[in-house]
DRENPA-3360 file (N, C-alpha, C; in nm, 2 decimals, always signed):
BEGIN
1 = MVYEIGAG = -0.04/-1.17/-3.75/-0.14/-1.14/-3.65/-0.19/-1.28/-3.59 ~ -0.19/-1.28/-3.46/-0.23/-1.40/-3.39/-0.34/-1.36/-3.29 ~ -0.45/-1.44/-3.29/-0.55/-1.42/-3.19/-0.56/-1.55/-3.10 ~ -0.55/-1.54/-2.97/-0.56/-1.65/-2.88/-0.68/-1.62/-2.79 ~ -0.77/-1.72/-2.79/-0.89/-1.71/-2.71/-0.87/-1.79/-2.58 ~ -0.89/-1.72/-2.47/-0.87/-1.79/-2.34/-0.73/-1.84/-2.32 ~ -0.63/-1.75/-2.30/-0.49/-1.79/-2.30/-0.44/-1.84/-2.17 ~ -0.53/-1.87/-2.07/-0.48/-1.93/-1.95/-0.39/-1.83/-1.88;
9 = NGTLAMDI = -0.28/-1.88/-1.83/-0.18/-1.78/-1.77/-0.08/-1.72/-1.86 ~ -0.09/-1.75/-1.99/-0.01/-1.69/-2.09/+0.11/-1.77/-2.13 ~ +0.12/-1.89/-2.09/+0.24/-1.97/-2.12/+0.26/-2.00/-2.27 ~ +0.16/-2.04/-2.33/+0.17/-2.07/-2.48/+0.21/-1.94/-2.55 ~ +0.15/-1.83/-2.52/+0.18/-1.70/-2.59/+0.33/-1.67/-2.56 ~ +0.38/-1.69/-2.44/+0.52/-1.66/-2.41/+0.61/-1.75/-2.49 ~ +0.58/-1.88/-2.49/+0.66/-1.98/-2.57/+0.67/-1.94/-2.72 ~ +0.55/-1.92/-2.77/+0.55/-1.88/-2.92/+0.63/-1.76/-2.95;
17 = LNLLQEEY = +0.61/-1.65/-2.87/+0.68/-1.53/-2.89/+0.83/-1.54/-2.86 ~ +0.86/-1.61/-2.76/+1.01/-1.63/-2.74/+1.07/-1.70/-2.85 ~ +1.01/-1.81/-2.91/+1.06/-1.88/-3.02/+1.07/-1.79/-3.14 ~ +0.97/-1.71/-3.17/+0.98/-1.62/-3.28/+1.09/-1.52/-3.27 ~ +1.10/-1.47/-3.15/+1.20/-1.36/-3.12/+1.34/-1.42/-3.14 ~ +1.36/-1.54/-3.09/+1.50/-1.60/-3.10/+1.53/-1.66/-3.24 ~ +1.44/-1.73/-3.30/+1.46/-1.80/-3.42/+1.42/-1.73/-3.55 ~ +1.32/-1.64/-3.54/+1.27/-1.57/-3.66/+1.25/-1.43/-3.62;
25 = PDVYERTR = +1.35/-1.35/-3.60/+1.34/-1.21/-3.55/+1.26/-1.12/-3.65 ~ +1.28/-1.15/-3.78/+1.21/-1.07/-3.88/+1.05/-1.09/-3.87 ~ +1.01/-1.22/-3.84/+0.87/-1.25/-3.82/+0.82/-1.19/-3.69 ~ +0.90/-1.20/-3.59/+0.87/-1.14/-3.46/+0.84/-0.99/-3.47 ~ +0.92/-0.92/-3.54/+0.90/-0.78/-3.56/+0.77/-0.74/-3.62 ~ +0.71/-0.82/-3.70/+0.58/-0.80/-3.76/+0.47/-0.86/-3.69 ~ +0.49/-0.94/-3.58/+0.39/-1.01/-3.51/+0.31/-0.92/-3.42 ~ +0.18/-0.93/-3.42/+0.09/-0.87/-3.33/+0.01/-0.99/-3.27;
33 = YNIIEISG = +0.02/-1.00/-3.13/-0.04/-1.11/-3.06/-0.16/-1.06/-2.98 ~ -0.28/-1.10/-3.01/-0.40/-1.05/-2.94/-0.46/-1.16/-2.86 ~ -0.48/-1.14/-2.73/-0.55/-1.23/-2.64/-0.68/-1.18/-2.61 ~ -0.79/-1.26/-2.62/-0.92/-1.23/-2.58/-0.96/-1.32/-2.47 ~ -0.98/-1.26/-2.35/-0.99/-1.33/-2.23/-1.11/-1.28/-2.15 ~ -1.19/-1.38/-2.11/-1.32/-1.34/-2.03/-1.29/-1.33/-1.88 ~ -1.18/-1.39/-1.83/-1.15/-1.39/-1.69/-1.07/-1.27/-1.65 ~ -1.12/-1.19/-1.56/-1.04/-1.07/-1.51/-0.91/-1.11/-1.44;
41 = SLVKKQKA = -0.92/-1.21/-1.36/-0.79/-1.25/-1.29/-0.69/-1.30/-1.39 ~ -0.73/-1.37/-1.49/-0.63/-1.42/-1.59/-0.58/-1.31/-1.68 ~ -0.66/-1.21/-1.71/-0.62/-1.09/-1.78/-0.50/-1.03/-1.71 ~ -0.51/-1.01/-1.57/-0.40/-0.96/-1.49/-0.28/-1.04/-1.50 ~ -0.29/-1.17/-1.49/-0.18/-1.26/-1.50/-0.11/-1.26/-1.64 ~ -0.19/-1.25/-1.74/-0.14/-1.25/-1.88/-0.06/-1.12/-1.90 ~ -0.12/-1.01/-1.86/-0.05/-0.88/-1.88/+0.08/-0.87/-1.80 ~ +0.08/-0.92/-1.67/+0.20/-0.92/-1.59/+0.31/-1.01/-1.65;
49 = KLSKAHPC = +0.27/-1.12/-1.71/+0.37/-1.22/-1.76/+0.42/-1.17/-1.90 ~ +0.34/-1.11/-1.98/+0.38/-1.08/-2.12/+0.42/-0.94/-2.15 ~ +0.36/-0.84/-2.09/+0.37/-0.70/-2.13/+0.52/-0.65/-2.14 ~ +0.60/-0.68/-2.04/+0.74/-0.64/-2.05/+0.82/-0.71/-2.15 ~ +0.81/-0.84/-2.15/+0.89/-0.93/-2.24/+0.85/-0.91/-2.39 ~ +0.72/-0.89/-2.41/+0.67/-0.88/-2.55/+0.57/-0.77/-2.56 ~ +0.61/-0.65/-2.60/+0.52/-0.54/-2.61/+0.42/-0.55/-2.73 ~ +0.44/-0.65/-2.81/+0.35/-0.68/-2.92/+0.22/-0.74/-2.88;
57 = VNVTHQSV = +0.20/-0.77/-2.75/+0.09/-0.84/-2.70/-0.02/-0.74/-2.66 ~ -0.14/-0.77/-2.70/-0.26/-0.69/-2.65/-0.36/-0.78/-2.59 ~ -0.39/-0.76/-2.46/-0.49/-0.84/-2.39/-0.62/-0.77/-2.38 ~ -0.73/-0.83/-2.43/-0.86/-0.77/-2.42/-0.94/-0.85/-2.32 ~ -1.00/-0.78/-2.22/-1.09/-0.84/-2.13/-1.23/-0.84/-2.18 ~ -1.27/-0.95/-2.25/-1.40/-0.95/-2.32/-1.43/-1.09/-2.35 ~ -1.56/-1.13/-2.36/-1.60/-1.26/-2.41/-1.59/-1.26/-2.56 ~ -1.54/-1.37/-2.61/-1.52/-1.38/-2.76/-1.66/-1.37/-2.83;
65 = FHWDKKEP = -1.76/-1.41/-2.75/-1.90/-1.40/-2.81/-1.95/-1.26/-2.83 ~ -1.88/-1.16/-2.77/-1.91/-1.02/-2.79/-1.81/-0.95/-2.88 ~ -1.72/-1.02/-2.94/-1.61/-0.96/-3.02/-1.67/-0.92/-3.15 ~ -1.65/-0.79/-3.19/-1.71/-0.74/-3.31/-1.61/-0.68/-3.40 ~ -1.48/-0.69/-3.37/-1.38/-0.63/-3.45/-1.35/-0.72/-3.57 ~ -1.35/-0.67/-3.69/-1.32/-0.74/-3.81/-1.17/-0.73/-3.84 ~ -1.10/-0.84/-3.87/-0.96/-0.84/-3.90/-0.94/-0.87/-4.05 ~ -0.90/-0.76/-4.12/-0.87/-0.78/-4.27/-0.75/-0.86/-4.30;
73 = APCFFLAM = -0.65/-0.86/-4.21/-0.52/-0.92/-4.24/-0.53/-1.07/-4.21 ~ -0.45/-1.15/-4.28/-0.44/-1.29/-4.25/-0.40/-1.31/-4.10 ~ -0.46/-1.41/-4.04/-0.42/-1.43/-3.90/-0.43/-1.58/-3.86 ~ -0.37/-1.61/-3.75/-0.38/-1.74/-3.68/-0.48/-1.73/-3.56 ~ -0.55/-1.83/-3.54/-0.65/-1.83/-3.44/-0.62/-1.95/-3.35 ~ -0.59/-1.93/-3.22/-0.56/-2.03/-3.12/-0.66/-2.03/-3.01 ~ -0.70/-2.15/-2.97/-0.79/-2.17/-2.85/-0.76/-2.29/-2.77 ~ -0.63/-2.31/-2.74/-0.59/-2.43/-2.68/-0.65/-2.45/-2.54;
81 = EVIVCVIS = -0.65/-2.35/-2.46/-0.71/-2.36/-2.32/-0.86/-2.38/-2.33 ~ -0.92/-2.32/-2.43/-1.07/-2.34/-2.44/-1.10/-2.49/-2.48 ~ -1.02/-2.54/-2.58/-1.04/-2.68/-2.62/-1.01/-2.77/-2.50 ~ -0.91/-2.75/-2.43/-0.88/-2.84/-2.31/-0.99/-2.84/-2.21 ~ -1.05/-2.72/-2.19/-1.16/-2.71/-2.09/-1.28/-2.78/-2.14 ~ -1.31/-2.77/-2.27/-1.43/-2.83/-2.33/-1.41/-2.99/-2.32 ~ -1.29/-3.03/-2.36/-1.27/-3.18/-2.35/-1.27/-3.23/-2.21 ~ -1.21/-3.16/-2.12/-1.21/-3.20/-1.97/-1.36/-3.20/-1.92;
89 = SFLRRLML = -1.44/-3.10/-1.95/-1.58/-3.10/-1.91/-1.65/-3.22/-1.97 ~ -1.63/-3.25/-2.09/-1.70/-3.36/-2.16/-1.66/-3.49/-2.09 ~ -1.53/-3.51/-2.07/-1.48/-3.63/-2.00/-1.54/-3.65/-1.86 ~ -1.54/-3.54/-1.79/-1.60/-3.54/-1.65/-1.75/-3.59/-1.66 ~ -1.82/-3.53/-1.75/-1.96/-3.57/-1.76/-1.98/-3.71/-1.81 ~ -1.89/-3.76/-1.90/-1.90/-3.89/-1.95/-1.87/-3.99/-1.83 ~ -1.77/-3.96/-1.75/-1.73/-4.05/-1.64/-1.85/-4.04/-1.53 ~ -1.91/-3.93/-1.51/-2.02/-3.92/-1.42/-2.13/-4.01/-1.47;
97 = CRTTLPTI = -2.16/-4.00/-1.60/-2.27/-4.09/-1.65/-2.24/-4.24/-1.64 ~ -2.11/-4.27/-1.66/-2.07/-4.41/-1.65/-2.08/-4.46/-1.51 ~ -2.06/-4.38/-1.41/-2.07/-4.43/-1.27/-2.21/-4.42/-1.21 ~ -2.28/-4.31/-1.25/-2.42/-4.30/-1.19/-2.53/-4.37/-1.27 ~ -2.52/-4.37/-1.40/-2.63/-4.43/-1.48/-2.65/-4.58/-1.44 ~ -2.54/-4.66/-1.44/-2.56/-4.80/-1.40/-2.62/-4.82/-1.26 ~ -2.58/-4.73/-1.17/-2.64/-4.74/-1.04/-2.79/-4.70/-1.04 ~ -2.82/-4.60/-1.11/-2.96/-4.56/-1.12/-3.04/-4.67/-1.19;
105 = LSDTTSRR = -2.99/-4.73/-1.30/-3.06/-4.83/-1.37/-3.08/-4.96/-1.28 ~ -2.98/-4.99/-1.21/-2.99/-5.11/-1.12/-3.08/-5.09/-1.01 ~ -3.09/-4.97/-0.96/-3.18/-4.93/-0.85/-3.33/-4.94/-0.90 ~ -3.35/-4.90/-1.02/-3.49/-4.90/-1.08/-3.53/-5.04/-1.11 ~ -3.44/-5.12/-1.16/-3.48/-5.26/-1.20/-3.49/-5.35/-1.08 ~ -3.42/-5.32/-0.97/-3.43/-5.40/-0.85/-3.56/-5.37/-0.77 ~ -3.63/-5.26/-0.80/-3.75/-5.23/-0.73/-3.87/-5.29/-0.80 ~ -3.86/-5.35/-0.91/-3.97/-5.42/-0.98/-4.01/-5.54/-0.92;
% end
């Protein structure tokens, strides 16, 4: 059982499932791959990309914050796209602070 939160366009899911199918067919046969996606447009892309190649994929259009299903089976949890977005957002804000804060500080000190 695999849960991927925010799977982007589905490339990681496709790569993982292709590898399992080719190299570990016995594992692939037991695999259930669940994507929880908040973006409606990405849900469509993920379904179009994955549904024919890998019928074991289930894409749910929902925020992970509203997920209430309990999974009793051991599972893997992936959130690569989410992590990338969080890091990118943090770095953008950090760079913004580095460029604007010194300017703001120098403007306030020059007015004294």
